N, C-alpha and C positions, 0 to 999 in steps of 0.2 A: 128796518131800522133807519134806512137812508131817508125815508119820507119824514121821519121825526127830525133828522139833522137838517134837511132842506127847509122844513117848516120853521125850525128854530132859528136858522140863520136868516130867514126872511123876516121873522119877528124882530130879531136883533137889528137888522138893517132898518126896518121901519121905525123902531124905537130910537135908534141913533139919529136918523133923519129928522124925526119929530123933535128930539131934544135939540138938534142944531137949529131948527126953525125957531123954537121957543127961546133958545139962547140968543139968537140974533135979533129977535123981536123984543127981548127983555121980559118975557112972560114966564121964563123957566122957574123962577123962584116960587111961584104959586103952586107949581106941579111937582116940584122936586121931591117932596116927602110923601106925596100921596099917590099919584098916578104912576110915576116911574118906579117907586119902591114896590107897590103892589103888582105892577106889571112884571117886574123882574121876578118876584116870588112865584107868580103864576107860570111864567115862562120856565123857570127852573123845575117846577113840579111837572109841567107838561112834557118837558124834554127827558126827565130822568125817571119817571115812574115806570115806563116800559123796561128800562134797564134794570131797575130794582126788582121788578116782578120776575124778569127772566132769571136773574141771579138767585132769587129766592126759590123759584121752581127747580132750578138746577140743583141747588143745595138740598132741597127737600127730596128730590129724586135720588141723590147720592145717599142721604140718610135712610131712605126707605128701600135701599137696594135689595135687602133680603125679602121685602114684600112689595113687589112692583104694583103699579096702579092697576086696578081692576080685579085683583085677587083678594080673596077674603082670608 
């Protein structure tokens, strides 16, 4: 899980740096509603799908406690 956190923080840092560059060059307004918004959505999905999958599998295992995986 730490690799996802490290990768996520790297993407956040790169996005922040890019936004600062565009802000200081005056070109942020063109990208504000397209690249940054879609980038944030993809980053959110990339960071949180492993957590959602892990929680779902744990819940499924608890629900199927009377019939563990692999048994018919």
